[in-house]
Backbone bond lengths (Angstrom), bond angles and torsions (degrees), N, CA, C in turn:
res aa  C-N    CA-C-N  psi(-1)  N-CA   C-N-CA  omega(-1)  CA-C   N-CA-C  phi
1 M - - - 1.460 - - 1.519 109.34 -
2 S 1.324 115.90 147.19 1.463 120.61 -178.39 1.520 110.62 -108.72
3 Y 1.335 114.38 147.54 1.457 121.69 177.23 1.519 109.74 -131.45
4 L 1.320 115.35 148.54 1.460 122.21 172.46 1.514 107.56 -98.70
5 L 1.309 115.23 115.65 1.460 122.87 -174.69 1.524 107.77 -111.37
6 R 1.323 117.51 119.66 1.473 120.96 174.34 1.522 107.77 -101.08
7 V 1.324 115.22 119.55 1.455 121.56 -171.75 1.520 110.57 -126.76
8 Q 1.325 116.22 135.77 1.466 121.29 170.07 1.525 107.61 -101.63
9 L 1.321 116.31 128.44 1.452 120.07 -176.65 1.520 110.56 -143.17
10 P 1.331 117.81 159.93 1.459 120.35 -179.84 1.530 111.05 -59.75
11 D 1.327 116.74 136.21 1.459 121.47 -179.43 1.529 108.88 -88.63
12 R 1.322 114.58 75.80 1.460 120.18 179.30 1.518 109.07 -148.03
13 P 1.333 117.07 156.18 1.466 120.05 -178.44 1.527 111.80 -55.84
14 G 1.309 114.73 136.48 1.458 120.39 176.38 1.506 114.97 95.31
15 S 1.349 117.47 -16.03 1.467 119.23 -177.04 1.516 111.80 -63.41
16 L 1.343 115.94 -45.76 1.463 118.95 -178.18 1.523 110.91 -68.29
17 G 1.319 116.69 -36.82 1.458 119.66 177.79 1.511 111.92 -63.62
18 A 1.343 115.85 -41.68 1.463 119.72 178.37 1.522 110.63 -63.50
19 L 1.346 115.99 -37.91 1.468 119.73 179.03 1.521 110.10 -66.58
20 A 1.324 116.92 -41.19 1.465 120.21 179.27 1.531 111.02 -61.54
21 V 1.333 116.37 -40.35 1.464 120.44 177.90 1.525 110.42 -65.00
22 A 1.344 116.52 -42.78 1.461 120.60 -179.25 1.528 111.12 -62.60
23 L 1.335 115.97 -43.16 1.462 119.57 179.22 1.531 110.58 -68.56
24 G 1.320 116.22 -37.62 1.464 119.62 177.58 1.514 112.64 -62.59
25 S 1.351 116.05 -28.54 1.467 119.22 -178.57 1.517 112.32 -67.48
26 V 1.340 117.12 -18.71 1.469 120.09 177.28 1.528 110.50 -109.44
27 G 1.337 116.05 18.04 1.461 120.47 173.40 1.505 115.32 85.36
28 A 1.348 117.99 13.71 1.462 120.80 -177.87 1.524 110.76 -95.37
29 D 1.330 116.13 140.74 1.465 122.63 175.90 1.528 108.81 -113.52
30 I 1.331 117.08 132.34 1.463 121.71 176.43 1.525 108.51 -80.75
31 L 1.340 116.23 120.21 1.459 121.20 -178.63 1.518 112.46 -94.33
32 S 1.344 116.92 -32.20 1.457 120.05 178.33 1.520 108.86 -158.96
33 L 1.340 115.05 161.54 1.455 120.89 -179.47 1.521 109.43 -144.77
34 D 1.305 116.73 133.52 1.460 123.09 173.24 1.514 108.66 -126.33
35 V 1.328 116.81 132.59 1.459 120.80 173.05 1.526 107.45 -80.68
36 V 1.329 116.45 117.28 1.459 121.67 -177.32 1.517 111.35 -88.39
37 D 1.332 116.82 -39.91 1.454 120.07 -174.70 1.519 109.21 -159.64
38 R 1.343 115.63 157.84 1.459 121.65 174.12 1.508 108.68 -138.45
39 G 1.327 116.20 142.13 1.452 122.74 175.23 1.506 109.12 -135.63
40 T 1.316 116.28 -169.09 1.452 120.58 -179.80 1.527 110.12 -68.64
41 G 1.308 115.84 105.10 1.460 120.71 175.98 1.517 116.04 83.36
42 F 1.335 118.63 3.69 1.464 118.97 179.81 1.524 110.27 -143.08
43 A 1.316 114.91 160.02 1.463 122.81 173.85 1.522 108.39 -133.37
44 V 1.317 116.35 150.91 1.461 122.40 174.71 1.527 107.20 -117.86
45 D 1.317 115.89 120.43 1.457 121.85 -176.82 1.522 110.59 -120.02
46 D 1.323 115.26 145.83 1.461 122.36 168.60 1.520 107.84 -101.93
47 L 1.320 116.65 121.04 1.455 121.92 178.64 1.520 109.37 -116.96
48 V 1.315 115.79 128.87 1.461 119.91 169.32 1.521 106.49 -93.94
49 V 1.330 116.21 119.69 1.468 120.98 -176.83 1.519 109.48 -122.43
50 D 1.299 114.55 144.73 1.464 121.93 177.63 1.519 108.52 -106.07
51 V 1.328 116.45 132.79 1.465 120.73 -179.56 1.520 109.16 -123.01
52 P 1.325 117.45 155.78 1.462 120.45 179.39 1.527 111.46 -60.37
53 Q 1.314 115.26 151.45 1.464 120.70 178.64 1.518 109.86 -56.76
54 G 1.321 115.87 129.86 1.448 121.40 177.59 1.512 114.42 89.78
55 A 1.334 117.58 -7.68 1.462 120.02 179.01 1.528 110.06 -71.44
56 L 1.314 117.05 144.58 1.456 121.42 -178.64 1.528 110.17 -86.89
57 P 1.342 117.33 134.73 1.470 119.80 179.63 1.526 112.78 -61.85
58 D 1.336 117.08 -24.34 1.470 119.67 178.86 1.523 111.84 -59.03
59 T 1.339 116.74 -27.35 1.462 118.90 -179.89 1.520 111.28 -66.01
60 L 1.335 116.76 -28.87 1.461 120.61 177.66 1.525 110.70 -67.94
61 I 1.330 115.07 -40.58 1.471 119.81 179.39 1.526 109.75 -66.04
62 T 1.336 116.12 -46.97 1.465 120.41 -178.47 1.526 111.42 -60.72
63 A 1.331 116.39 -45.16 1.462 120.46 -178.97 1.519 111.24 -64.28
64 S 1.335 116.68 -41.19 1.463 120.88 -178.15 1.524 111.80 -67.03
65 E 1.337 115.77 -45.90 1.457 119.28 -172.54 1.524 113.55 -82.04
66 K 1.335 117.08 1.53 1.460 119.53 169.31 1.525 110.73 -72.33
67 L 1.335 116.00 -19.98 1.456 120.76 -179.87 1.523 109.70 -82.30
68 V 1.303 116.95 138.93 1.465 122.12 -179.13 1.536 109.74 -65.11
69 G 1.323 115.07 128.22 1.461 120.46 176.13 1.510 115.12 85.26
70 V 1.330 117.99 2.11 1.465 121.28 -178.85 1.524 109.68 -100.44
71 R 1.325 116.11 133.35 1.456 121.20 178.02 1.521 108.87 -135.92
72 V 1.330 116.39 132.43 1.459 121.35 176.17 1.516 108.73 -87.62
73 D 1.330 116.12 117.26 1.468 120.55 178.49 1.523 111.97 -77.58
74 S 1.334 116.12 -39.45 1.466 119.30 -179.20 1.521 109.38 -164.00
75 I 1.323 114.70 159.99 1.460 121.61 174.51 1.517 107.79 -146.57
76 R 1.320 116.45 134.66 1.462 120.16 178.77 1.518 110.03 -153.50
77 P 1.345 117.68 153.59 1.463 120.28 178.42 1.522 110.67 -57.52
78 Y 1.309 116.01 146.46 1.461 120.59 -177.13 1.516 109.68 -132.17
79 S 1.331 115.37 130.10 1.462 120.19 178.75 1.514 110.86 -132.53
80 G 1.346 117.34 16.43 1.453 120.89 -178.46 1.522 112.00 -76.19
81 M 1.324 114.67 174.43 1.458 120.92 178.36 1.524 109.55 -83.88
82 L 1.305 117.28 142.42 1.457 122.53 179.87 1.524 109.37 -95.17
83 D 1.342 116.18 61.43 1.449 120.22 -178.76 1.528 110.56 -101.21
84 T 1.306 115.02 161.47 1.457 120.63 176.49 1.525 108.92 -103.49
85 H 1.336 116.03 166.40 1.465 121.77 -179.79 1.531 110.51 51.37
86 R 1.313 116.08 45.73 1.461 120.66 -172.46 1.525 112.42 -61.56
87 E 1.339 117.31 -43.22 1.456 119.20 -178.80 1.526 111.10 -61.40
88 L 1.338 117.21 -43.68 1.456 120.60 -178.96 1.518 111.12 -62.81
89 E 1.309 117.10 -39.88 1.455 120.34 179.22 1.522 110.90 -66.29
90 L 1.329 116.69 -38.59 1.461 119.64 178.86 1.529 110.55 -66.58
91 I 1.317 117.10 -43.31 1.465 120.12 178.42 1.524 110.17 -58.60
92 D 1.326 116.41 -41.95 1.464 120.64 178.58 1.528 110.92 -64.64
93 Q 1.332 117.21 -39.63 1.465 120.49 178.84 1.519 111.37 -63.98
94 V 1.340 116.59 -40.85 1.468 120.34 178.17 1.522 110.08 -65.34
95 A 1.335 116.26 -43.03 1.462 120.86 -176.52 1.523 112.30 -64.76
96 T 1.324 116.91 -34.85 1.466 120.45 -175.08 1.526 113.59 -95.76
97 A 1.331 117.61 -5.16 1.468 120.08 179.22 1.527 109.78 -66.53
98 R 1.307 116.77 137.86 1.462 120.83 -179.25 1.522 111.73 -79.38
99 D 1.312 115.88 -33.70 1.456 120.18 177.69 1.523 107.94 -152.16
100 D 1.317 116.23 176.48 1.465 121.36 179.66 1.529 111.76 52.88
101 R 1.325 117.06 40.94 1.461 120.22 -176.57 1.524 111.75 -65.68
102 L 1.334 116.62 -33.29 1.458 119.01 177.16 1.529 111.19 -68.54
103 Q 1.325 116.36 -34.20 1.461 119.63 177.02 1.524 110.16 -66.21
104 V 1.321 116.40 -40.72 1.470 120.33 176.07 1.522 109.60 -60.66
105 L 1.321 116.24 -40.67 1.468 120.95 179.99 1.520 111.88 -61.36
106 V 1.332 118.30 -52.56 1.463 119.88 -174.51 1.530 111.50 -69.61
107 D 1.341 116.94 -36.70 1.463 118.88 177.87 1.527 110.07 -63.82
108 G 1.324 115.88 -43.44 1.452 119.70 -179.70 1.509 113.30 -71.85
109 A 1.334 117.09 -37.73 1.468 120.58 -178.49 1.517 111.39 -63.41
110 A 1.335 116.97 -38.08 1.466 119.71 178.97 1.524 110.72 -61.45
111 R 1.331 116.42 -37.31 1.467 120.69 179.98 1.524 111.13 -77.49
112 V 1.316 116.56 -48.40 1.465 121.59 -174.46 1.527 111.76 -64.64
113 L 1.323 116.79 -41.90 1.455 121.13 -176.74 1.526 112.61 -93.99
114 R 1.328 116.06 4.03 1.464 122.75 173.16 1.527 112.40 54.37
115 V 1.330 113.83 59.65 1.458 121.30 177.11 1.520 108.80 -124.98
116 S 1.330 115.92 170.63 1.469 120.13 -178.33 1.524 111.48 -73.97
117 W 1.330 116.12 -35.54 1.460 120.23 -179.24 1.523 110.68 -160.81
118 A 1.322 113.79 161.72 1.460 121.00 176.49 1.517 108.59 -139.80
119 S 1.307 116.94 148.71 1.460 120.89 176.54 1.523 109.87 -148.76
120 V 1.308 114.98 155.91 1.462 121.04 170.89 1.509 106.70 -102.34
121 V 1.322 116.74 126.10 1.460 121.57 -178.75 1.531 109.23 -118.64
122 G 1.321 114.34 152.53 1.463 120.46 -179.97 1.510 111.08 -142.74
123 T 1.300 116.20 179.23 1.458 122.01 178.57 1.520 109.31 -123.71
124 G 1.331 115.08 147.33 1.455 120.67 179.03 1.511 110.55 -146.24
125 P 1.321 117.19 -171.74 1.470 121.18 -178.30 1.526 113.16 -57.80
126 H 1.326 116.91 -27.04 1.459 121.11 -176.66 1.532 112.24 -106.01
127 G 1.315 116.96 18.97 1.463 120.61 177.36 1.515 112.29 106.06
128 T 1.313 115.23 -159.93 1.471 120.30 -177.38 1.530 110.53 -86.40
129 F 1.324 115.42 155.45 1.457 119.63 -178.07 1.526 108.79 -155.63
130 Q 1.334 115.61 158.58 1.446 121.32 175.50 1.515 109.35 -86.29
131 V 1.310 117.18 123.73 1.455 121.93 177.66 1.522 109.73 -78.16
132 V 1.335 116.06 -46.56 1.460 121.89 179.60 1.525 107.65 -159.47
133 G 1.327 116.17 148.37 1.460 120.39 -179.40 1.513 111.53 -133.93
134 S 1.327 115.81 153.79 1.460 121.04 177.37 1.529 109.79 -78.89
135 M 1.307 116.17 173.89 1.456 120.34 170.97 1.525 107.97 -59.44
136 G 1.312 116.53 134.95 1.451 120.63 -179.14 1.508 114.15 92.04
137 A 1.339 117.72 -8.91 1.468 119.57 177.48 1.525 108.80 -62.83
138 P 1.328 118.33 137.06 1.467 120.44 -174.31 1.525 112.79 -64.85
139 E 1.336 114.34 141.88 1.466 119.44 176.33 1.524 110.32 -69.17
140 T 1.320 117.09 -36.08 1.466 121.00 178.20 1.518 108.98 -78.00
141 Q 1.321 115.59 120.56 1.454 120.66 -177.99 1.529 110.99 -105.73
142 A 1.319 115.32 156.60 1.462 120.48 177.89 1.523 109.33 -72.00
143 G 1.325 115.91 134.30 1.457 120.41 179.18 1.520 112.38 -70.24
144 E 1.319 115.83 -27.22 1.459 120.28 177.46 1.525 108.58 -150.11
145 M 1.300 115.24 155.30 1.462 122.01 177.18 1.521 107.13 -134.98
146 P 1.324 116.46 86.14 1.463 120.31 -172.47 1.518 114.00 -64.37
147 W 1.320 118.04 -12.17 1.468 121.43 178.48 1.524 112.78 -81.80
148 M 1.319 116.45 -6.71 1.466 120.38 178.06 1.530 109.51 -84.92
149 P 1.356 119.27 145.59 1.462 127.09 -6.29 1.524 111.34 -78.65
150 L 1.316 115.73 155.14 1.450 121.91 -178.54 1.526 111.47 -93.71
151 Q 1.326 115.02 149.54 1.458 120.62 174.72 1.519 112.14 -105.99
152 K 1.350 116.43 -21.53 1.455 120.75 -177.20 1.524 108.53 -156.32
153 P 1.335 117.87 162.98 1.481 119.98 178.45 1.521 110.90 -67.21
154 V 1.326 115.87 140.04 1.470 120.53 -175.30 1.522 111.14 -143.73
155 V 1.330 114.57 155.95 1.455 122.11 164.44 1.524 106.78 -87.57
156 L 1.329 116.96 131.64 1.460 121.79 -178.59 1.523 110.41 -99.37
157 D 1.312 116.35 147.14 1.459 121.87 179.04 1.531 109.38 -70.41
158 P 1.334 118.55 113.61 1.467 120.41 -176.93 1.521 113.92 -71.21
159 E 1.343 116.80 -11.09 1.462 120.40 179.65 1.521 112.25 -105.30
160 A 1.314 118.17 8.81 1.465 121.81 -178.97 1.529 110.73 -63.84
161 D 1.314 116.64 157.58 1.469 121.84 -176.46 1.522 113.15 -60.61
162 W 1.332 117.24 -31.19 1.465 119.71 -176.04 1.529 112.67 -75.08
163 V 1.335 117.57 -17.52 1.465 121.12 -175.46 1.531 109.94 -73.77
164 P 1.338 119.01 124.52 1.464 121.14 179.40 1.533 111.65 -57.21
165 T 1.318 115.41 145.63 1.465 120.95 -177.89 1.519 111.97 -58.15
166 V 1.333 117.26 -38.24 1.466 119.45 -178.33 1.530 111.19 -65.45
167 W 1.317 117.73 -28.27 1.458 120.46 175.57 1.530 109.73 -70.55
168 K 1.331 114.80 -40.99 1.464 119.45 -179.15 1.528 111.08 -67.43
169 D 1.335 115.81 -35.82 1.465 119.90 -175.98 1.529 112.37 -61.13
170 I 1.331 116.92 -27.82 1.471 119.51 179.26 1.529 110.37 -108.26
171 D 1.331 115.90 21.44 1.465 122.00 172.31 1.527 111.58 52.96
172 T 1.342 116.04 55.21 1.450 121.46 -177.49 1.525 110.96 -81.45
173 K 1.329 116.27 118.44 1.459 121.57 174.13 1.523 108.16 -82.82
174 L 1.324 117.11 142.69 1.465 121.46 -170.70 1.521 111.49 -129.20
175 A 1.317 115.04 144.40 1.457 121.93 174.32 1.523 107.56 -150.17
176 A 1.322 116.13 155.87 1.459 119.77 -178.47 1.518 110.03 -152.61
177 A 1.332 115.21 157.62 1.465 121.33 176.83 1.525 108.63 -144.73
178 P 1.336 117.47 146.29 1.473 119.98 179.44 1.521 111.28 -70.93
179 L 1.325 115.49 144.86 1.462 121.13 172.71 1.524 107.49 -95.60
180 G 1.314 115.41 78.81 1.459 120.68 -177.73 1.508 111.52 63.95
181 H 1.323 115.10 -138.42 1.469 120.84 179.81 1.521 111.25 -108.25
182 S 1.332 115.94 28.13 1.463 120.67 -176.88 1.525 112.71 -79.36
183 G 1.338 117.28 -12.92 1.458 120.06 -173.44 1.513 112.24 83.54
184 R 1.328 117.30 -1.85 1.456 122.11 177.35 1.522 110.05 -101.08
185 A 1.332 115.79 164.87 1.460 120.47 -179.47 1.518 109.77 -141.81
186 L 1.319 114.96 151.89 1.461 122.02 172.74 1.520 106.75 -94.40
187 L 1.330 117.05 115.51 1.458 124.00 -175.93 1.528 109.45 -106.90
188 L 1.328 116.34 131.07 1.464 121.82 179.37 1.518 110.80 -114.87
189 G 1.322 116.27 142.77 1.461 121.90 174.73 1.515 110.66 -128.64
190 R 1.330 116.03 133.75 1.465 121.45 179.23 1.527 107.58 -125.57
191 A 1.327 115.78 98.24 1.464 120.81 -176.85 1.517 110.89 -67.39
192 G 1.325 116.32 127.38 1.453 121.41 177.91 1.509 114.88 79.70
193 G 1.334 117.58 5.91 1.457 121.28 179.69 1.510 111.58 82.86
194 P 1.329 116.99 -172.02 1.467 126.98 6.06 1.526 112.75 -78.77
195 E 1.327 115.99 177.45 1.452 122.20 177.48 1.534 110.18 -61.79
196 F 1.327 115.43 151.12 1.454 120.14 174.25 1.527 109.85 -74.43
197 R 1.312 115.89 130.46 1.449 122.41 178.04 1.525 110.02 -87.79
198 P 1.362 117.90 155.35 1.470 119.93 179.43 1.523 113.42 -54.31
199 S 1.330 117.23 -38.34 1.462 119.79 -179.79 1.529 111.38 -65.52
200 E 1.344 116.94 -33.30 1.459 120.00 177.63 1.521 111.16 -68.89
201 I 1.334 116.49 -37.46 1.460 120.17 177.99 1.521 110.08 -66.82
202 A 1.335 116.86 -37.51 1.461 120.06 176.81 1.527 110.36 -63.12
203 R 1.336 117.06 -44.05 1.469 120.76 178.57 1.522 110.92 -61.65
204 L 1.327 115.85 -42.30 1.462 120.47 178.05 1.518 110.61 -59.44
205 G 1.341 116.58 -44.85 1.457 120.67 -179.01 1.515 112.55 -63.13
206 Y 1.336 116.68 -44.06 1.462 120.23 178.75 1.524 110.86 -62.75
207 L 1.331 116.07 -44.89 1.465 120.22 -178.86 1.519 110.59 -62.07
208 A 1.327 117.29 -48.84 1.458 120.68 -177.96 1.530 111.09 -62.88
209 G 1.328 116.11 -39.80 1.460 119.19 -178.96 1.518 112.61 -65.91
210 I 1.340 116.58 -43.24 1.469 118.97 179.75 1.512 111.17 -68.56
211 V 1.336 117.20 -41.76 1.473 120.40 179.57 1.525 109.99 -63.31
212 A 1.333 117.44 -38.78 1.470 120.34 178.35 1.515 110.49 -59.32
213 T 1.320 116.93 -39.89 1.469 120.65 177.76 1.530 111.04 -66.02
214 V 1.336 115.95 -41.30 1.462 120.45 178.50 1.527 111.11 -62.67
215 L 1.335 115.34 -40.96 1.466 120.20 -177.98 1.525 111.47 -73.83
216 G 1.344 115.60 -20.91 1.464 118.65 179.91 1.503 113.51 72.92
């Protein structure tokens, strides 16, 4: 079984190697790695790791945090594709889709940006509404989204009054970006965290902006 492990570790030579050895000691293999963020003296990485059948994910946390300066931000089952240049491939899929291009966008965005769900939301005479949602998008929708229309990609307050209670109950982290000047936005939800990092918001903004141009 595979897990997506988000780890903060010291940004110095040998840190990743030591982590790989620690994970290997409990039978885990690193399948892929993405650098999510960097700060002064630290890095945040997303690692997809494969563990033997029946192994407990807690062993990954224990092995990782035995290392000085290493902290596991989150761990969750992972079944996504281990492809490279994911954003470019998604943009190409949207561009070449004959119909349901927004559906292709939200399905791909949930995978590419490693979130629980994605949806395109808009505003109309009767308030805000979901235009299309990916698999896993919540059935309960927000009655209003006072942050619409958006001018730039943002992290949204998950405890704001407009957020449905069922979203709050599972600690859903939220982020959104405008789809050009259409008045619509690409909304992301990550149930149980972790928090969206600045680099992830930048990626979201670039993706939404390019797709908006493709969609015209």
